[in-house]
Structures are given as C-alpha cells and as structure tokens.
DOVEX-606104 format. One line per field, with one value per residue (C-alpha): x, y, z; residue number from 1; residue in one letter. Coordinates in nm, 2 decimals. Layout:
% DOVEX-606104
px <- c(X | ...)
py <- c(Y | ...)
pz <- c(Z | ...)
seq <- c(NUM | ...)
type <- c(A | ...)
***
This chain:
% DOVEX-606104
px <- c(-0.37 | -0.43 | -0.16 | -0.01 | -0.12 | 0.24 | 0.56 | 0.91 | 1.18 | 1.54 | 1.53 | 1.86 | 1.92 | 2.26 | 2.35 | 2.70 | 2.90 | 2.61 | 2.39 | 2.05 | 1.87 | 2.05 | 1.79 | 1.45 | 1.15 | 0.78 | 0.44 | 0.08 | -0.24 | -0.59 | -0.76 | -0.44 | -0.25 | 0.12 | 0.33 | 0.68 | 0.86 | 1.20 | 1.38 | 1.49 | 1.76 | 1.65 | 1.58 | 1.20 | 1.19 | 1.41 | 1.19 | 0.87 | 1.02 | 1.13 | 0.78 | 0.61 | 0.83 | 1.04 | 1.36 | 1.44 | 1.59 | 1.95 | 1.86 | 1.57 | 1.22 | 0.88 | 0.58 | 0.22 | -0.04 | 0.24 | 0.39 | 0.72 | 0.70 | 0.93 | 0.80 | 0.95 | 0.79 | 0.52 | 0.25 | 0.34 | 0.30 | -0.03 | -0.15 | -0.08 | -0.29 | 0.00 | -0.07 | 0.14 | 0.03 | 0.33 | 0.36 | 0.33 | 0.00 | 0.05 | -0.25 | -0.30 | -0.44 | -0.64 | -0.82 | -1.14 | -1.16 | -1.32 | -1.05 | -0.78 | -0.96 | -0.99 | -0.66 | -0.53 | -0.84 | -1.12 | -1.46 | -1.57 | -1.90 | -1.93 | -2.10 | -2.05 | -1.67 | -1.61 | -1.52 | -1.56 | -1.51 | -1.83 | -1.81 | -2.15 | -2.07 | -1.72 | -1.84 | -2.11 | -1.86 | -1.61 | -1.87 | -1.98 | -1.62 | -1.53 | -1.84 | -1.73 | -1.42 | -1.61 | -1.56 | -1.88 | -1.80 | -2.00 | -1.92 | -1.68 | -1.63 | -1.45 | -1.07 | -0.88 | -0.66 | -0.95 | -0.95 | -0.76 | -0.44 | -0.62 | -0.90 | -0.65 | -0.49 | -0.83 | -0.89 | -0.56 | -0.65 | -1.00 | -0.87 | -0.62 | -0.88 | -1.14 | -0.90 | -0.82 | -0.56 | -0.54 | -0.23 | -0.21 | 0.14 | 0.11 | 0.42 | 0.42 | 0.05 | 0.03 | 0.37 | 0.26 | -0.09 | -0.25 | -0.43 | -0.78 | -0.65 | -0.43 | -0.74 | -0.92 | -0.64 | -0.61 | -0.99 | -0.96 | -0.69 | -0.92 | -1.20 | -0.97 | -0.84 | -1.20 | -1.28 | -1.02 | -0.74 | -0.39 | -0.23 | 0.14 | 0.17 | 0.52 | 0.58 | 0.83 | 0.54 | 0.50 | 0.17 | 0.01 | 0.13 | -0.01 | -0.35 | -0.42 | -0.15 | -0.20 | 0.17 | 0.48 | 0.82 | 1.11 | 1.38 | 1.72 | 2.00 | 1.85 | 1.80 | 1.48 | 1.51 | 1.20 | 0.83 | 0.57 | 0.19 | -0.04 | -0.02 | 0.32 | 0.51 | 0.46 | 0.55 | 0.88 | 1.00 | 0.92 | 1.09 | 1.40 | 1.42 | 1.41 | 1.72 | 1.80 | 1.52 | 1.72 | 1.87 | 1.52 | 1.40 | 1.71 | 1.64 | 1.28 | 1.38 | 1.63 | 1.37 | 1.10 | 0.89 | 0.84 | 0.98)
py <- c(3.41 | 3.05 | 2.81 | 2.61 | 2.25 | 2.16 | 2.36 | 2.26 | 2.48 | 2.48 | 2.12 | 1.96 | 1.61 | 1.46 | 1.13 | 1.09 | 1.37 | 1.47 | 1.75 | 1.70 | 1.97 | 2.26 | 2.46 | 2.43 | 2.59 | 2.56 | 2.57 | 2.51 | 2.62 | 2.47 | 2.55 | 2.66 | 2.53 | 2.59 | 2.52 | 2.40 | 2.47 | 2.36 | 2.21 | 1.85 | 1.78 | 2.08 | 1.86 | 1.83 | 1.45 | 1.44 | 1.71 | 1.51 | 1.20 | 1.40 | 1.55 | 1.21 | 1.01 | 0.82 | 1.01 | 1.15 | 1.50 | 1.54 | 1.88 | 2.11 | 2.07 | 1.94 | 2.09 | 1.96 | 2.19 | 2.38 | 2.08 | 1.93 | 1.58 | 1.31 | 1.06 | 0.72 | 0.60 | 0.70 | 0.53 | 0.76 | 1.06 | 0.93 | 0.88 | 1.26 | 1.33 | 1.38 | 1.19 | 1.18 | 1.10 | 1.00 | 1.00 | 0.62 | 0.64 | 0.28 | 0.14 | -0.20 | -0.13 | -0.45 | -0.42 | -0.22 | 0.14 | 0.02 | -0.23 | 0.03 | 0.29 | 0.06 | -0.13 | -0.22 | -0.06 | -0.29 | -0.26 | -0.60 | -0.78 | -1.05 | -1.39 | -1.54 | -1.59 | -1.53 | -1.18 | -1.08 | -0.76 | -0.56 | -0.48 | -0.30 | -0.06 | 0.00 | 0.07 | 0.31 | 0.51 | 0.51 | 0.65 | 0.91 | 1.02 | 1.05 | 1.25 | 1.50 | 1.54 | 1.60 | 1.25 | 1.06 | 0.70 | 0.47 | 0.20 | 0.16 | -0.20 | -0.09 | -0.15 | 0.16 | 0.12 | 0.22 | 0.57 | 0.86 | 0.97 | 1.26 | 1.04 | 0.80 | 1.10 | 1.19 | 0.84 | 0.87 | 1.22 | 1.12 | 0.81 | 1.01 | 1.27 | 1.01 | 0.83 | 1.14 | 1.35 | 1.70 | 1.78 | 1.64 | 1.63 | 1.59 | 1.49 | 1.63 | 1.53 | 1.70 | 1.62 | 1.34 | 1.46 | 1.63 | 1.96 | 1.83 | 1.58 | 1.85 | 2.07 | 1.79 | 1.75 | 2.12 | 2.14 | 1.85 | 2.04 | 2.34 | 2.13 | 1.97 | 2.31 | 2.45 | 2.15 | 2.28 | 2.04 | 2.19 | 2.10 | 2.10 | 2.09 | 1.99 | 2.09 | 2.23 | 2.38 | 2.75 | 2.79 | 2.50 | 2.64 | 2.98 | 2.83 | 2.70 | 2.83 | 3.06 | 3.07 | 2.97 | 2.85 | 2.79 | 2.54 | 2.53 | 2.28 | 2.21 | 2.57 | 2.77 | 3.08 | 3.25 | 3.24 | 3.47 | 3.50 | 3.50 | 3.84 | 3.91 | 3.72 | 3.64 | 3.35 | 3.50 | 3.58 | 3.22 | 3.08 | 3.29 | 3.16 | 2.80 | 2.62 | 2.72 | 2.98 | 3.27 | 3.06 | 2.96 | 3.32 | 3.41 | 3.11 | 3.21 | 3.56 | 3.44 | 3.21 | 3.47 | 3.36 | 3.00 | 2.81)
pz <- c(2.06 | 2.18 | 2.26 | 1.97 | 1.93 | 1.87 | 1.88 | 1.78 | 1.92 | 1.78 | 1.67 | 1.57 | 1.43 | 1.39 | 1.21 | 1.33 | 1.17 | 0.94 | 1.07 | 0.90 | 1.11 | 1.27 | 1.47 | 1.30 | 1.47 | 1.38 | 1.55 | 1.44 | 1.59 | 1.57 | 1.25 | 1.08 | 0.78 | 0.83 | 0.52 | 0.55 | 0.22 | 0.10 | -0.20 | -0.22 | 0.05 | 0.26 | 0.56 | 0.53 | 0.55 | 0.86 | 1.02 | 0.95 | 1.11 | 1.41 | 1.46 | 1.42 | 1.65 | 1.40 | 1.51 | 1.84 | 1.82 | 1.91 | 2.06 | 2.09 | 2.24 | 2.13 | 2.31 | 2.28 | 2.43 | 2.59 | 2.77 | 2.67 | 2.52 | 2.40 | 2.15 | 2.17 | 1.84 | 1.59 | 1.81 | 2.09 | 1.86 | 1.73 | 2.09 | 2.14 | 1.83 | 1.59 | 1.26 | 0.95 | 0.59 | 0.39 | 0.01 | -0.01 | 0.18 | 0.33 | 0.13 | -0.04 | -0.39 | -0.43 | -0.09 | -0.06 | 0.05 | 0.37 | 0.46 | 0.39 | 0.60 | 0.90 | 0.86 | 1.21 | 1.38 | 1.26 | 1.44 | 1.56 | 1.59 | 1.85 | 1.80 | 2.14 | 2.18 | 1.81 | 1.69 | 1.32 | 1.12 | 1.12 | 0.75 | 0.74 | 1.02 | 0.89 | 0.53 | 0.65 | 0.85 | 0.57 | 0.32 | 0.57 | 0.65 | 0.29 | 0.21 | 0.48 | 0.27 | -0.05 | -0.20 | -0.26 | -0.32 | -0.55 | -0.30 | -0.01 | -0.13 | -0.44 | -0.45 | -0.33 | -0.64 | -0.85 | -0.70 | -0.83 | -0.66 | -0.51 | -0.38 | -0.22 | -0.05 | 0.08 | 0.22 | 0.41 | 0.54 | 0.64 | 0.81 | 1.02 | 1.12 | 1.21 | 1.44 | 1.64 | 1.46 | 1.61 | 1.41 | 1.06 | 0.89 | 0.51 | 0.33 | -0.03 | -0.08 | -0.42 | -0.57 | -0.81 | -0.89 | -1.19 | -1.17 | -1.09 | -0.83 | -0.67 | -0.64 | -0.46 | -0.21 | -0.15 | -0.09 | 0.16 | 0.34 | 0.36 | 0.50 | 0.76 | 0.87 | 0.90 | 1.12 | 1.37 | 1.29 | 1.27 | 0.94 | 0.86 | 0.48 | 0.36 | 0.00 | -0.25 | -0.46 | -0.37 | -0.56 | -0.37 | -0.04 | -0.11 | -0.21 | 0.14 | 0.38 | 0.67 | 0.76 | 0.57 | 0.70 | 0.47 | 0.55 | 0.37 | 0.45 | 0.79 | 0.89 | 0.93 | 0.71 | 0.84 | 0.89 | 0.74 | 0.75 | 0.45 | 0.28 | 0.42 | 0.15 | -0.22 | -0.45 | -0.58 | -0.23 | -0.11 | -0.42 | -0.36 | 0.00 | -0.10 | -0.22 | -0.57 | -0.57 | -0.70 | -0.98 | -1.09 | -1.10 | -1.31 | -1.54 | -1.58 | -1.67 | -1.93 | -2.08 | -2.10 | -1.81 | -1.93 | -1.62)
seq <- c(1 | 2 | 3 | 4 | 5 | 6 | 7 | 8 | 9 | 10 | 11 | 12 | 13 | 14 | 15 | 16 | 17 | 18 | 19 | 20 | 21 | 22 | 23 | 24 | 25 | 26 | 27 | 28 | 29 | 30 | 31 | 32 | 33 | 34 | 35 | 36 | 37 | 38 | 39 | 40 | 41 | 42 | 43 | 44 | 45 | 46 | 47 | 48 | 49 | 50 | 51 | 52 | 53 | 54 | 55 | 56 | 57 | 58 | 59 | 60 | 61 | 62 | 63 | 64 | 65 | 66 | 67 | 68 | 69 | 70 | 71 | 72 | 73 | 74 | 75 | 76 | 77 | 78 | 79 | 80 | 81 | 82 | 83 | 84 | 85 | 86 | 87 | 88 | 89 | 90 | 91 | 92 | 93 | 94 | 95 | 96 | 97 | 98 | 99 | 100 | 101 | 102 | 103 | 104 | 105 | 106 | 107 | 108 | 109 | 110 | 111 | 112 | 113 | 114 | 115 | 116 | 117 | 118 | 119 | 120 | 121 | 122 | 123 | 124 | 125 | 126 | 127 | 128 | 129 | 130 | 131 | 132 | 133 | 134 | 135 | 136 | 137 | 138 | 139 | 140 | 141 | 142 | 143 | 144 | 145 | 146 | 147 | 148 | 149 | 150 | 151 | 152 | 153 | 154 | 155 | 156 | 157 | 158 | 159 | 160 | 161 | 162 | 163 | 164 | 165 | 166 | 167 | 168 | 169 | 170 | 171 | 172 | 173 | 174 | 175 | 176 | 177 | 178 | 179 | 180 | 181 | 182 | 183 | 184 | 185 | 186 | 187 | 188 | 189 | 190 | 191 | 192 | 193 | 194 | 195 | 196 | 197 | 198 | 199 | 200 | 201 | 202 | 203 | 204 | 205 | 206 | 207 | 208 | 209 | 210 | 211 | 212 | 213 | 214 | 215 | 216 | 217 | 218 | 219 | 220 | 221 | 222 | 223 | 224 | 225 | 226 | 227 | 228 | 229 | 230 | 231 | 232 | 233 | 234 | 235 | 236 | 237 | 238 | 239 | 240 | 241 | 242 | 243 | 244 | 245 | 246 | 247 | 248 | 249 | 250 | 251 | 252 | 253 | 254 | 255 | 256 | 257 | 258 | 259)
type <- c(X | X | X | X | X | X | X | X | X | X | X | X | X | X | X | X | X | X | X | X | X | X | X | X | X | X | X | X | X | X | X | X | X | X | X | X | X | X | X | X | X | X | X | X | X | X | X | X | X | X | X | X | X | X | X | X | X | X | X | X | X | X | X | X | X | X | X | X | X | X | X | X | X | X | X | X | X | X | X | X | X | X | X | X | X | X | X | X | X | X | X | X | X | X | X | X | X | X | X | X | X | X | X | X | X | X | X | X | X | X | X | X | X | X | X | X | X | X | X | X | X | X | X | X | X | X | X | X | X | X | X | X | X | X | X | X | X | X | X | X | X | X | X | X | X | X | X | X | X | X | X | X | X | X | X | X | X | X | X | X | X | X | X | X | X | X | X | X | X | X | X | X | X | X | X | X | X | X | X | X | X | X | X | X | X | X | X | X | X | X | X | X | X | X | X | X | X | X | X | X | X | X | X | X | X | X | X | X | X | X | X | X | X | X | X | X | X | X | X | X | X | X | X | X | X | X | X | X | X | X | X | X | X | X | X | X | X | X | X | X | X | X | X | X | X | X | X | X | X | X | X | X | X | X | X | X | X | X | X)
***
C-alpha cells in the first residue's frame, strides 16, 4: 500500500491539567475518505485544530508523506497541502460566490502600475470549479448567502481543492443540513475522493460516515478506540463505540426502534 498523505501517531494535547487528547492516531491515503467519529466532547475539535496547525501537540508525531512535520500555524499546514473546512465556512453572505471563493487570493489584472481584481477570470474559474463538484451556478455574481447550506459547503470544499489541498479536513459538514443538502455534500466528498484527495470527515453521524467512508476511527474522551475498514463494521457497532452509543441502542430498543 502507498504511503499515507498524512499520519498522526499517538497525539496528545494538554491544556494545563486538562488532557484533551490522550494518544490519538489516524492516517489518510490519497483517494480515501477516513471518517473520524465521536460524540460531543470526545476530542474531535481539538484533534482537528492539532492536525491543521492551530494547536501544537503536547506529544506525538505528525508525518506528511512519511516525513515528520511541525506546523507553526494554519498557514504552515496549508502550505503542506492540509486544508480545513470548518462549520462556520468563513464566508460573507452578502458577497458574491466569486468573491468568497477568491477571498485573500484574488487574481489580479495590471493596468500599468495599477492592479485590479480580474473579476471575469475569477468568475469563470469559480463557475468551472463548482461545476466539477456538481453545482451549476446561475451566476457566480450571486450573493453566496442565496445558496443552500449544502451549496455553501461545496463552495468551501471546491475553494480548498482548487488552492492545492491534498488532505481535506471536513468539520461536521452535514450537521446542520437537511436530507437533500446532506446528499449534495456527501456527493461532493465522493467527487473529491475520486480526484485523489485524501478526506478526513469528522462527524457524529454514523449513517453519513458509512455512506462515503473507506475507513472509520472512533474517538472517545481523547482516546482512539479503534479503526475499521468499510465492510468490517456496521452502524450499531460504530454507535456503540461512540460516547453514549450503548445507551442510545438501549433507548432505541425500549422505544420500539424509533430513535
């Protein structure tokens, strides 16, 4: 098997006396969707921030293409091809899709010593990149706030991939979406994976994970409980491994399977 794009080995993160991560390990390969599952408070957010350069690990190793790396900040991680799409998406609703797509990386057109935003070029690239993700915009000039939640997620994903993401970390991208929007995002994840990007899909939704995941790692109170490949584990087993999973199964049984 080829070398992982990124591998995190026995990662620990301490905040004073609080141990947020206590030996979490995970790897992702090119063209793979690796799902990191855990209930609220399991340590997923801390792990995301450690992978993406927000936090420095207290212990453990981060390897990119087999070489140990230390990220000083998120820009350092992005330079290594590690991009994170957070739940808030970092978008300005009243600005156009194009402006949000290119925010901070605007292509420029020169008029002598004057540089201006090349809106035509930027818009054409935005429309093309969104079409690759299955979203056909009426106009890239429309306000990004007019898009559905799933479409805005796709803008953020397309933006990260266009600007060189080799590993894409997705922080609960389906948590606040309806069924149709969730389907759009899961389809986008599948497209990105097939394009050779390694995807780390953080979620507490077992069904969403099973829909697109190739491997599954469960985290509970800062510990890795295990990793399984597609076909080796089912929804009930994954739910049981997550915090409160067994209690939810018992509750579902007592309520006649309605949970």
